[in-house]
Wavefront OBJ file of the C-alpha trace (Angstrom):
o trace
v 1.291 3.219 13.116
v 3.544 6.154 13.674
v 1.643 9.418 13.176
v 4.880 11.011 11.937
v 4.976 8.513 9.046
v 1.402 9.397 8.099
v 2.103 13.115 8.353
v 5.116 12.754 6.044
v 3.050 10.594 3.678
v 0.424 13.341 3.497
v 3.099 15.947 2.748
v 4.882 13.848 0.122
v 2.017 12.046 -1.590
v -1.126 13.978 -0.652
v -2.514 10.970 1.210
v -1.988 9.912 4.831
v -1.840 6.228 3.928
v 0.071 6.103 0.616
v 3.477 5.429 2.168
v 1.940 2.824 4.474
v 0.266 1.063 1.547
v 3.384 1.199 -0.642
v 5.624 -0.179 2.084
v 3.133 -2.961 2.867
v 3.059 -3.893 -0.823
v 6.858 -3.757 -0.834
v 6.987 -6.248 2.043
v 4.800 -8.653 0.064
v 6.535 -8.053 -3.294
v 6.460 -9.845 -5.705
v 3.405 -11.669 -4.331
v -0.074 -10.401 -5.106
v -1.921 -8.425 -2.445
v -5.510 -7.660 -1.531
v -7.029 -4.734 0.294
v -7.903 -6.886 3.293
v -4.414 -8.423 3.426
v -2.876 -4.944 3.426
v -5.130 -3.719 6.223
v -4.326 -6.896 8.160
v -4.318 -6.511 11.923
v -4.563 -2.735 11.925
v -7.589 -1.105 13.468
v -8.430 0.707 10.242
v -11.366 0.718 7.904
v -10.346 -0.875 4.596
v -11.746 2.200 2.853
v -8.724 4.299 3.904
v -6.495 2.112 1.709
v -8.871 2.129 -1.289
v -7.758 5.484 -2.675
v -4.018 4.710 -2.532
v -4.623 1.342 -4.229
v -6.704 2.973 -6.958
v -4.005 5.615 -7.537
v -1.299 2.929 -7.749
v -3.350 1.054 -10.362
v -3.959 4.287 -12.307
v -0.241 5.095 -12.114
v 0.698 1.703 -13.529
v 2.400 0.403 -10.367
v -0.210 -2.287 -9.676
v -2.182 -4.538 -11.987
v -5.781 -5.114 -10.942
v -6.246 -8.893 -11.162
v -9.907 -8.787 -10.217
v -11.612 -11.413 -8.081
v -10.842 -15.088 -7.543
v -13.499 -17.519 -8.658
v -13.547 -19.060 -5.170
v -13.856 -15.777 -3.251
v -15.635 -13.064 -5.167
v -15.354 -10.628 -2.223
v -11.561 -10.373 -2.464
v -9.987 -8.275 -5.210
v -6.318 -8.976 -5.930
v -3.529 -6.715 -7.152
v -0.129 -7.619 -8.559
v 2.735 -5.183 -8.027
v 4.635 -4.406 -11.210
v 8.422 -4.211 -11.013
v 9.365 -0.729 -9.853
v 11.970 0.987 -7.694
v 8.979 2.443 -5.826
v 8.674 -0.624 -3.608
v 12.232 -0.524 -2.232
v 12.095 3.263 -1.970
v 8.872 3.044 0.057
v 10.383 0.526 2.485
v 13.487 2.661 2.937
v 11.539 5.903 3.292
v 9.176 4.445 5.869
v 12.110 3.023 7.824
v 14.039 6.299 7.769
v 10.997 8.397 8.709
v 10.181 5.983 11.520
v 13.711 6.239 12.870
v 13.665 10.038 12.709
v 10.459 10.296 14.714
l 1 2 3 4 5 6 7 8 9 10 11 12 13 14 15 16 17 18 19 20 21 22 23 24 25 26 27 28 29 30 31 32 33 34 35 36 37 38 39 40 41 42 43 44 45 46 47 48 49 50 51 52 53 54 55 56 57 58 59 60 61 62 63 64 65 66 67 68 69 70 71 72 73 74 75 76 77 78 79 80 81 82 83 84 85 86 87 88 89 90 91 92 93 94 95 96 97 98 99
């Protein structure tokens, strides 16, 4: 991940990972997402994405769907329709290009 994107995310949203999380959700939209799916192949602790996810739920951008009956360890979230998702993709792209 581009450190410039994280620096801009911290300046704009008060969290290094918020833009990263929002753009990852935007890529999956309208499908549901989980913390582990968002972290994916990155060498990050899932805990760094927990705060942005919680803030997105509190802000009404995500609906917490809870756990599946088959896999109680995975908590799912459904993105609600919002211009945030396209804006996040565009912002991350433009910041990445400017770096």
